[in-house]
C-alpha positions in Angstrom: 10.4 -13.8 -88.1 13.8 -14.4 -86.5 15.0 -11.9 -83.9 18.3 -10.8 -85.5 20.4 -10.2 -82.4 23.6 -9.6 -84.4 22.0 -6.4 -85.8 21.8 -4.7 -82.3 24.5 -6.6 -80.4 27.5 -7.7 -82.5 29.2 -9.0 -79.4 26.6 -11.6 -78.5 28.5 -14.9 -79.0 25.7 -17.4 -78.3 22.0 -17.5 -77.6 19.4 -20.1 -76.5 16.9 -20.4 -79.4 14.0 -22.6 -80.5 13.8 -24.2 -84.0 10.7 -22.8 -85.7 11.1 -24.3 -89.2 13.2 -26.9 -91.0 14.0 -27.9 -94.5 16.2 -30.9 -94.9 19.5 -30.1 -93.2 18.7 -26.4 -92.5 16.7 -24.8 -89.8 15.2 -21.4 -88.9 15.6 -20.2 -85.3 13.3 -17.8 -83.4 16.4 -15.8 -82.6 20.0 -15.9 -83.8 23.5 -14.4 -83.4 24.5 -15.7 -86.8 24.9 -13.1 -89.5 23.6 -14.4 -92.9 26.1 -12.5 -95.0 25.7 -9.5 -97.2 27.4 -6.2 -98.2 30.6 -8.1 -98.9 30.8 -9.7 -95.4 30.7 -13.5 -95.3 28.1 -15.4 -93.3 29.0 -16.7 -89.9 29.8 -20.3 -89.0 29.7 -22.0 -85.6 27.5 -24.7 -84.0 24.0 -25.6 -82.7 24.4 -27.4 -79.4 21.7 -29.7 -78.1 22.3 -32.1 -75.2 25.6 -33.9 -75.9 25.5 -33.0 -79.7 27.3 -30.1 -81.3 26.2 -29.7 -85.0 28.5 -27.5 -87.0 26.7 -24.6 -88.8 28.4 -24.5 -92.2 26.2 -21.9 -93.9 23.8 -19.1 -93.0 21.6 -17.4 -95.6 18.6 -15.3 -96.0 16.0 -17.1 -98.2 12.3 -16.3 -98.6 12.4 -13.7 -95.8 13.9 -16.2 -93.3 17.4 -16.8 -92.0 18.3 -20.5 -92.6 21.1 -22.2 -90.7 22.6 -25.3 -92.6 24.0 -27.9 -90.2 26.3 -30.8 -90.7 24.2 -33.7 -89.5 20.5 -34.3 -88.8 19.1 -31.2 -87.0 16.7 -31.5 -84.1 13.0 -31.4 -84.8 10.9 -28.2 -85.0 10.1 -27.0 -81.4 13.5 -28.2 -80.0 15.7 -25.8 -78.1 19.3 -25.4 -79.0 22.3 -23.2 -78.1 23.4 -21.2 -81.2 27.1 -20.6 -80.7 29.3 -18.5 -83.0 32.9 -19.2 -84.1 33.6 -16.0 -82.2 37.3 -15.5 -83.2 36.4 -15.7 -86.9 33.4 -13.3 -86.4 35.5 -10.8 -84.4 38.2 -10.7 -87.1 35.5 -10.1 -89.7 34.1 -7.3 -87.6 37.6 -5.6 -87.5 37.9 -6.0 -91.2 34.5 -4.5 -91.9 35.1 -1.5 -89.7 38.5 -1.0 -91.4 36.7 -1.1 -94.8 34.3 1.6 -93.7 37.2 3.8 -92.6 39.0 3.2 -95.9 35.8 4.1 -97.8 35.7 7.4 -95.8 39.3 8.2 -96.5 38.8 7.6 -100.2 35.6 9.6 -100.3 37.1 12.5 -98.4 40.1 12.6 -100.7 38.5 11.8 -104.1 34.7 11.7 -103.8 34.9 8.3 -105.4 31.9 6.0 -105.1 32.2 2.4 -104.2 31.5 -0.2 -106.9 32.1 -3.4 -105.0 33.6 -4.9 -101.9 34.5 -8.3 -100.4 35.8 -9.4 -97.1 37.7 -12.5 -95.9 39.1 -13.3 -92.5 41.8 -10.8 -92.0 41.5 -9.2 -95.5 39.3 -7.0 -97.6 39.0 -5.4 -100.9 37.3 -2.1 -101.9 36.5 -1.3 -105.5 36.1 2.4 -106.4 35.4 4.6 -109.4 38.6 6.7 -109.7 39.7 7.7 -113.2 42.9 9.4 -112.1 45.4 7.6 -109.9 48.9 8.4 -108.7 50.7 5.3 -107.3 52.5 7.5 -104.9 49.2 8.0 -103.1 49.2 4.4 -101.8 51.5 5.2 -98.8 49.6 8.4 -98.0 46.2 6.6 -98.0 47.6 3.8 -95.7 49.0 6.4 -93.3 45.7 8.4 -93.2 43.7 5.2 -92.7 45.7 4.1 -89.7 45.7 7.6 -88.3 41.9 7.6 -88.4 41.7 4.2 -86.8 44.1 5.2 -84.1 41.7 7.9 -83.0 39.6 5.2 -81.3 36.4 6.6 -82.7 33.1 5.0 -81.4 31.1 2.9 -83.9 27.4 3.5 -83.3 24.3 1.7 -84.7 20.9 3.3 -85.2 17.8 2.7 -87.3 15.9 5.1 -89.6 12.6 4.9 -91.3 13.1 4.3 -95.0 11.5 7.6 -96.0 14.0 9.5 -93.7 17.0 7.6 -95.0 16.0 8.2 -98.6 16.2 12.0 -97.9 19.9 11.6 -96.9 21.9 10.6 -100.0 25.1 10.7 -98.0 24.2 7.4 -96.4 24.8 5.6 -99.7 28.5 5.5 -100.8 28.0 2.9 -103.5 27.7 3.7 -107.1 24.2 2.2 -107.1 22.0 2.0 -104.0 21.8 -1.7 -102.8 18.8 -1.1 -100.5 16.0 -3.4 -101.6 12.7 -1.5 -102.3 10.9 -3.6 -99.7 13.2 -2.5 -96.8 11.2 -0.2 -94.5 13.8 0.4 -91.8 17.4 1.2 -92.6 20.2 0.3 -90.3 22.9 3.0 -90.0 26.5 2.4 -88.9 28.2 5.6 -87.8 31.9 5.8 -87.2 31.6 9.1 -85.2 33.1 12.0 -87.1 34.4 9.8 -90.0 31.8 7.7 -91.8 28.1 7.2 -91.7 26.4 4.7 -94.0 23.5 2.4 -94.4 24.9 -1.0 -93.6 23.6 -4.4 -92.3 26.9 -6.0 -91.2 28.7 -6.4 -87.9 31.4 -4.0 -86.5 33.6 -3.5 -83.5 32.6 -0.9 -80.9 35.5 1.5 -81.7 38.1 1.9 -84.4 40.9 1.3 -81.8 39.9 -2.4 -81.9 40.8 -2.7 -85.5 44.6 -2.4 -85.0 47.1 -1.6 -87.7 46.0 -2.1 -91.3 48.2 -2.6 -94.3 47.2 -1.4 -97.8 48.7 -4.3 -99.6 47.9 -3.4 -103.2 46.1 -0.9 -105.4 45.1 -2.5 -108.8 43.8 -0.8 -111.9 40.6 -2.4 -113.1 39.8 -0.7 -116.4 40.4 2.9 -117.2 38.3 4.4 -114.4 38.3 1.8 -111.6 40.8 0.9 -108.8 40.8 -2.1 -106.4 42.3 -1.5 -103.0 43.3 -4.5 -100.9 43.9 -4.3 -97.2 45.0 -6.8 -94.5 45.0 -6.6 -90.7 48.6 -6.4 -89.6 48.2 -8.6 -86.6 46.0 -10.4 -84.2 43.9 -8.7 -81.6 42.4 -10.7 -78.7 38.6 -11.1 -79.3 36.6 -8.8 -77.0 33.1 -9.0 -75.7 
């Protein structure tokens, strides 16, 4: 199994790794900094560097219990050593968006107790779908203000792991309408924005909410009688840290 370094150190930009399996233009590494996507967060891109060759990594996915890295070009043979290097600026921006989405989820939950029905992230943008039958458009500005107030508190973002049995006894860890944890998952990764939000989550995040910067709630859309779609965007660039 691949050592999933992104799960414990989201700031690891590159790692020396060995190719342990191959299938056409994709390979499995013994360890990786590449996130394979999930929970609305896109997969990472970057490169596998070997000698004087730099092979772009165009897709990363979990398939058959393995993390596969698709490269543009003929990959090295099984057993070869490569340097797996992220497109760090893209990843860091996605980390900021993901943390902002968790903070928005907390604000909406605390105000309305509304479960999440879907989410999606892009570089610099995100959307959160919630079940919320009653909606006053005047609330948009209040939500944006509260979201940025919480982010400005510079709250630490902590990662821990719980046995599945223990996690199942804490329903507050699931804010989605339906639990997305696969039955086979025996250890649950927890992302905790201290004092604001604590959820089961597999994605990558910044170390503190202060790294997110200013967020704009660009639009609130009605999707059916009982559902709202909130769209956010990062207001400006922040120098990648780590």
